[in-house]
C-alpha positions in Angstrom: -22.3 8.5 -84.6 -19.4 7.1 -82.6 -18.8 8.7 -79.2 -15.1 9.0 -80.1 -16.0 11.6 -82.7 -17.1 14.0 -80.0 -13.6 14.5 -78.8 -11.7 17.5 -80.4 -8.3 16.0 -79.7 -7.0 12.9 -77.9 -6.0 13.2 -74.3 -3.2 11.5 -72.6 -3.2 10.0 -69.1 0.5 9.6 -68.3 1.8 7.2 -65.6 2.3 10.0 -63.0 -1.3 11.1 -63.2 -2.4 7.5 -63.4 -0.5 6.6 -60.1 -1.8 9.8 -58.4 -5.4 8.9 -59.4 -5.1 5.2 -58.5 -3.7 6.0 -55.0 -7.2 6.6 -53.4 -8.4 3.3 -55.0 -6.0 1.4 -52.8 -7.7 2.1 -49.4 -11.2 2.0 -50.9 -10.5 -1.6 -52.1 -8.6 -2.3 -48.9 -11.7 -1.6 -46.9 -14.2 -3.3 -49.3 -12.6 -6.8 -49.0 -13.0 -7.1 -45.2 -16.5 -5.7 -45.4 -17.8 -8.1 -48.0 -15.6 -11.2 -47.4 -14.2 -11.2 -43.8 -17.0 -9.5 -41.9 -19.8 -12.0 -42.3 -17.5 -14.9 -41.4 -16.0 -13.1 -38.4 -19.4 -12.3 -36.9 -20.6 -15.8 -37.5 -17.6 -17.8 -36.3 -15.8 -15.6 -33.8 -18.8 -13.8 -32.3 -21.4 -16.6 -32.8 -24.0 -14.5 -34.5 -26.7 -16.7 -36.1 -26.7 -16.8 -39.9 -30.3 -15.6 -40.3 -29.7 -12.7 -38.0 -26.4 -11.8 -39.6 -27.9 -12.0 -43.1 -30.9 -9.9 -42.1 -28.7 -7.1 -40.6 -26.3 -7.1 -43.6 -29.2 -7.1 -46.1 -31.0 -4.2 -44.3 -27.9 -2.1 -43.9 -26.7 -2.6 -47.5 -30.2 -2.0 -48.9 -30.5 1.3 -47.0 -26.9 2.2 -48.0 -27.6 1.3 -51.6 -30.6 3.6 -52.0 -28.7 6.5 -50.4 -26.1 6.3 -53.2 -28.1 8.2 -55.9 -28.6 11.1 -53.4 -24.8 11.0 -52.8 -24.3 11.1 -56.5 -26.4 14.3 -56.8 -24.5 15.8 -53.9 -21.2 15.0 -55.7 -22.4 16.8 -58.8 -23.1 19.9 -56.7 -19.8 19.6 -55.0 -18.0 19.5 -58.3 -20.1 22.4 -59.5 -18.5 24.4 -56.6 -15.0 23.4 -57.6 -12.7 20.4 -57.3 -11.3 21.7 -54.0 -14.7 21.5 -52.4 -15.2 18.0 -53.8 -11.8 17.0 -52.4 -12.7 18.4 -49.0 -15.8 16.3 -48.9 -13.7 13.2 -49.8 -11.4 14.0 -46.9 -14.4 14.2 -44.5 -15.8 11.0 -45.8 -12.4 9.3 -45.4 -12.3 10.3 -41.7 -15.7 8.8 -41.1 -14.8 5.7 -43.0 -11.6 5.1 -40.9 -13.3 5.6 -37.6 -16.3 3.4 -38.4 -14.2 0.6 -39.9 -12.1 0.4 -36.6 -15.4 0.2 -34.6 -16.6 -2.8 -36.6 -14.0 -5.0 -35.1 -14.4 -3.8 -31.5 -18.0 -4.7 -30.5 -18.8 -3.9 -26.8 -19.7 -7.6 -26.1 -20.2 -11.0 -27.7 -23.9 -11.2 -26.9 -25.9 -11.4 -30.1 -28.6 -9.0 -28.9 -26.0 -6.2 -28.4 -23.7 -7.2 -31.3 -26.4 -6.9 -33.9 -27.2 -3.2 -33.4 -23.5 -2.4 -33.1 -22.9 -4.1 -36.4 -25.8 -2.3 -38.0 -24.7 1.2 -36.9 -21.0 0.8 -37.5 -21.5 -0.9 -40.9 -23.9 1.8 -42.0 -21.5 4.6 -41.1 -18.6 2.7 -42.7 -20.5 2.1 -45.9 -21.8 5.7 -46.1 -18.2 7.0 -45.8 -17.0 4.5 -48.3 -19.8 5.4 -50.8 -19.3 9.1 -50.6 -15.5 8.9 -51.1 -15.9 6.3 -53.9 -18.4 8.4 -55.9 -16.2 11.5 -55.7 -13.2 9.4 -56.7 -15.0 7.8 -59.7 -16.5 11.1 -60.8 -13.0 12.7 -60.8 -11.9 10.1 -63.3 -15.1 10.0 -65.3 -14.8 13.7 -66.0 -11.8 12.9 -68.3 -14.2 11.6 -70.9 -12.4 10.5 -74.0 -12.6 7.6 -76.4 -12.5 3.9 -75.6 -8.7 3.8 -75.2 -8.5 6.7 -72.7 -11.6 5.5 -70.8 -10.2 2.0 -70.4 -6.9 3.5 -69.3 -8.6 5.7 -66.6 -10.6 2.8 -65.2 -7.6 0.5 -65.6 -5.5 2.8 -63.4 -8.3 3.1 -60.8 -8.8 -0.7 -60.8 -5.0 -1.3 -60.6 -5.2 0.6 -57.3 -8.2 -1.6 -56.4 -6.1 -4.7 -56.9 -3.2 -3.4 -54.8 -5.7 -2.7 -52.1 -7.3 -6.1 -52.1 -3.9 -7.7 -52.2 -3.0 -5.9 -49.0 -6.4 -6.6 -47.4 -6.2 -10.3 -48.2 -3.0 -10.7 -46.2 -2.7 -8.0 -43.5 -5.7 -9.0 -41.3 -4.5 -12.5 -40.7 -0.9 -11.4 -40.2 -1.3 -8.2 -38.1 -4.9 -8.4 -36.7 -7.7 -5.9 -37.1 -6.3 -3.1 -35.0 -3.2 -2.8 -37.2 -5.4 -3.2 -40.3 -7.6 -0.3 -39.2 -4.5 1.9 -38.7 -3.2 0.9 -42.1 -6.5 1.9 -43.7 -6.3 5.4 -42.1 -2.7 5.9 -43.4 -3.6 4.7 -46.9 -6.6 7.1 -47.0 -4.3 10.0 -46.2 -1.9 9.0 -49.0 -4.7 8.6 -51.5 -6.2 12.0 -50.7 -2.8 13.6 -51.3 -2.6 11.8 -54.6 -6.1 12.9 -55.7 -5.3 16.5 -54.7 -2.4 16.5 -57.2 -4.5 15.4 -60.2 -5.7 18.4 -62.0 -9.2 18.2 -63.4 -9.2 18.3 -67.2 -11.4 20.5 -69.3 -14.9 19.1 -69.7 -15.6 16.8 -72.6 -17.6 18.4 -75.4 -21.4 18.5 -74.9 -23.1 16.6 -77.7 -26.6 16.2 -79.1 -28.3 13.0 -78.1 -29.4 10.6 -80.8 -32.2 12.1 -83.0 -31.1 15.6 -82.4 -33.0 16.1 -79.1 -30.3 18.1 -77.6 -28.7 17.9 -74.1 -30.3 16.4 -71.1 -31.0 19.0 -68.4 -28.6 18.9 -65.4 -29.8 16.4 -62.8 -32.0 14.5 -65.3 -32.6 10.9 -64.3 -30.3 8.3 -65.9 -33.2 6.0 -66.1 -34.5 8.0 -69.1 -31.7 6.5 -71.2 -32.2 3.0 -72.6 -28.4 2.4 -73.0 -27.9 3.1 -69.3 -30.7 0.7 -68.3 -29.3 -2.0 -70.5 -25.7 -1.6 -69.2 -26.9 -1.6 -65.6 -28.9 -4.8 -66.1 -25.8 -6.5 -67.4 -23.7 -5.1 -64.6 -26.1 -6.3 -61.9 -26.4 -9.8 -63.3 -22.6 -10.1 -63.5 -22.2 -8.4 -60.1 -24.5 -10.8 -58.3 -22.6 -13.6 -59.9 -19.4 -12.2 -58.4 -20.9 -11.2 -55.0 -22.2 -14.7 -54.1 -18.8 -16.4 -54.1 -17.2 -13.4 -52.5 -19.6 -13.7 -49.5 -19.3 -17.5 -49.3 -15.6 -17.9 -49.9 -14.5 -18.1 -46.2 -17.2 -20.7 -45.5 -16.3 -22.7 -48.6 -12.6 -22.8 -47.8 -13.1 -23.6 -44.1 -16.0 -26.1 -44.2 -16.1 -27.6 -47.7 -12.3 -27.8 -48.4 -11.3 -28.0 -44.7 -8.4 -25.7 -45.4 -9.1 -22.5 -43.3 -5.5 -21.5 -43.2 -5.3 -21.3 -46.9 -7.6 -18.3 -47.2 -5.0 -15.6 -47.3 -2.6 -17.4 -49.8 -5.6 -18.2 -52.1 -6.8 -14.6 -52.0 -3.3 -13.4 -52.7 -3.0 -15.8 -55.7 -6.4 -14.7 -57.0 -5.8 -11.0 -56.9 -2.2 -11.4 -57.9 -3.3 -13.1 -61.1 -5.8 -10.2 -61.5 -2.9 -7.7 -61.3 -1.1 -9.6 -64.1 -4.3 -9.9 -66.2 -5.6 -6.3 -65.9 -3.3 -4.6 -68.4 -3.9 -7.4 -70.9 -7.7 -6.8 -70.8 -7.1 -3.0 -71.2 -5.0 -3.6 -74.3 -7.4 -6.1 -75.7 -10.3 -3.6 -75.3 -8.3 -1.0 -77.2 -7.9 -3.5 -80.1 -11.2 -5.3 -80.2 -13.7 -3.1 -78.4 -14.9 -2.8 -74.8 -18.1 -4.9 -75.0 -16.7 -7.9 -77.0 -13.7 -8.2 -74.7 -15.9 -8.0 -71.5 -18.1 -10.8 -72.9 -15.0 -12.9 -73.6 -13.8 -12.2 -70.0 -17.1 -13.4 -68.5 -17.1 -16.6 -70.6 -13.5 -17.3 -69.6 -14.5 -16.8 -65.9 -17.3 -19.4 -66.2 -14.9 -21.8 -67.8 -12.4 -21.4 -65.0 -15.0 -21.5 -62.1 -17.4 -24.2 -63.3 -15.5 -27.1 -61.6 -15.8 -25.7 -58.0 -19.1 -27.6 -57.1 -17.2 -30.9 -57.4 -14.3 -29.9 -55.2 -14.3 -31.3 -51.7 -12.1 -31.9 -48.6 -8.4 -31.4 -49.3 -8.7 -30.2 -52.9 -6.7 -27.1 -52.1 -4.3 -27.5 -55.1 -7.2 -27.8 -57.6 -8.9 -24.8 -56.0 -5.7 -22.8 -56.2 -5.7 -23.4 -59.9 -9.3 -22.2 -60.1 -8.4 -19.1 -58.2 -5.4 -18.3 -60.5 -7.4 -18.8 -63.7 -10.5 -16.9 -62.5 -8.2 -14.2 -61.1 -6.8 -13.7 -64.6 -10.3 -13.0 -65.9 -11.2 -10.5 -63.1 -9.5 -7.6 -64.9 -12.3 -7.6 -67.5 -14.9 -7.1 -64.9 -12.9 -4.3 -63.2 -11.8 -2.1 -66.1 -14.4 -2.5 -68.8 -17.9 -1.8 -67.3 -16.8 1.6 -66.0 -15.3 2.5 -69.3 -18.6 1.6 -71.0 -20.5 3.7 -68.4 -18.4 6.8 -69.3 -19.2 6.2 -72.9 -22.9 5.9 -72.1 -22.8 9.2 -70.2 -21.2 10.9 -73.2 -23.4 9.2 -75.8 -26.7 10.1 -74.1 -25.8 13.8 -74.3 -25.7 14.3 -70.5 -23.9 17.5 -69.4 -20.5 17.3 -67.8 -22.1 18.1 -64.4 -24.2 14.9 -64.3 -21.6 12.1 -63.8 -22.3 11.9 -60.1 -25.9 10.8 -60.4 -25.0 8.1 -62.9 -22.3 6.9 -60.6 -24.6 7.1 -57.7 -27.0 4.7 -59.3 -24.1 2.5 -60.4 -22.9 2.3 -56.8 -26.5 1.6 -55.8 -26.5 -1.4 -58.1 -23.1 -2.6 -56.7 -24.5 -2.5 -53.1 -27.7 -4.3 -54.1 -25.6 -7.1 -55.6 -23.7 -7.5 -52.3 -26.8 -7.1 -50.2 -28.7 -9.8 -52.1 -25.6 -12.1 -51.9 -25.3 -11.8 -48.1 -29.0 -11.3 -47.3 -30.4 -14.1 -49.3 -27.6 -16.7 -49.7 -26.8 -17.0 -46.0 -30.4 -17.5 -44.8 -31.2 -19.9 -47.7 -28.1 -22.0 -46.8 -29.3 -22.1 -43.2 -32.7 -23.2 -44.4 -31.3 -26.2 -46.3 -29.2 -27.3 -43.3 -25.9 -25.5 -43.6 -24.4 -23.7 -40.7 -20.9 -22.4 -40.1 -18.6 -25.3 -39.0 -21.0 -28.0 -40.1 -19.8 -31.4 -41.3 -23.2 -32.6 -42.6 -22.8 -33.8 -46.2 -26.1 -32.3 -47.4 -25.2 -28.9 -46.0 -21.8 -28.9 -47.5 -23.1 -29.9 -50.9 -25.6 -27.1 -50.8 -22.7 -24.7 -49.9 -20.7 -26.0 -52.9 -23.6 -25.5 -55.4 -24.4 -22.0 -54.0 -20.7 -21.0 -54.1 -19.8 -22.5 -57.5 -22.9 -23.4 -59.5 -25.3 -20.5 -59.2 -22.7 -17.8 -60.0 -21.9 -19.6 -63.3 -25.6 -19.5 -64.4 -25.9 -15.8 -63.5 -22.7 -15.1 -65.4 -24.0 -16.8 -68.5 -27.2 -14.7 -68.2 -25.1 -11.6 -68.1 -23.2 -12.7 -71.2 -26.5 -13.1 -73.1 -27.8 -9.7 -71.9 -24.6 -8.0 -73.0 -24.7 -9.7 -76.4 -28.2 -8.3 -76.9 -27.4 -4.8 -75.6 -24.3 -4.6 -77.8 -26.4 -5.0 -80.9 -28.7 -2.2 -79.8 -25.7 0.0 -78.9 -23.1 -0.5 -81.7 -20.8 2.1 -80.3 -20.0 -0.3 -77.4 -17.9 -2.2 -79.9 -15.9 0.9 -81.0 -12.1 0.7 -81.1 -9.8 3.6 -80.7 
């Protein structure tokens, strides 16, 4: 039975509610770009932290943070059980922690690697804990809308529109204003986002439904891992996520050392995310017409086609790489809007109660963190082992960087396409249209 049949009547997410809900996505994305793109390069180049040490610290912190996320998801379910005001208050507390820890990341007490490493570990852990807690509450808030494919894609589309605005700001402000002003901007954006979230009234719960085979509802707090559809979707999400996390981690190194165009980083990021802003509504409309899963597959294939030339780019190829950024940016909207919409459908289709979204989103966030941890914790030490170091001019090291940045992600993305194609046939409702 199609999950859309579970809805007694269609719901509408008008632009006012969409903007209010998207507002908190802006600072959450604003902080995520520096954490996953700028931070490794800053500690390696500006502070002289060795790549193996840097990769080890980031892998350890992100792994620990990742495995805390499911517990945060259960806490989120309990908070929403006490009322949306309680959940909002927890988001406000997490936002304060996030703003303070983010500012501390860019103000280490010294430049000595032995003291910088523990400072990075503690500040990054506090920052990511605050980020995770607020993100899970924010995503749960939107997931509770439920609905059919069209509404679900609109909810995630608004959230990810806020994400794109945030990364556009984050791609430019640090190089223009410095990290102190960037930290102050983050705090202000968090305050605005919390006001917006407070104004979005929580809808009535979506109807509870029997799971396939008439087995009835899952008990509150039941493990998402019991559901094959969730496992299949998460496997696709992780393969695709690692494919995206590796180039996100290596981008500053690729631009500075392989292309020899360090000053181009901010304009290239602006072009990439600007193209994503233009492409996002097109992917949302396409999903409403052709289905969530088929359109996501098409987006991944298009991304591989756009990105596959990067291993052959070299010094001075900035114009060609700018075209790659624009084309791959246009495909980003599929990765942003559609997996979350599929997840909401999985939660509904497995018969989980309305109070269980947090634990699903906690494991979803855990997978996201594992992707990023593996990208930083494995790619950087492996590159060091094959002769690459930040600032090198050795041809072998630069070629290894190019293949790690551009070749490996394409292979992982194609594996995700194959996994999604198989999962789609085992879960026909993923192809449902409104």
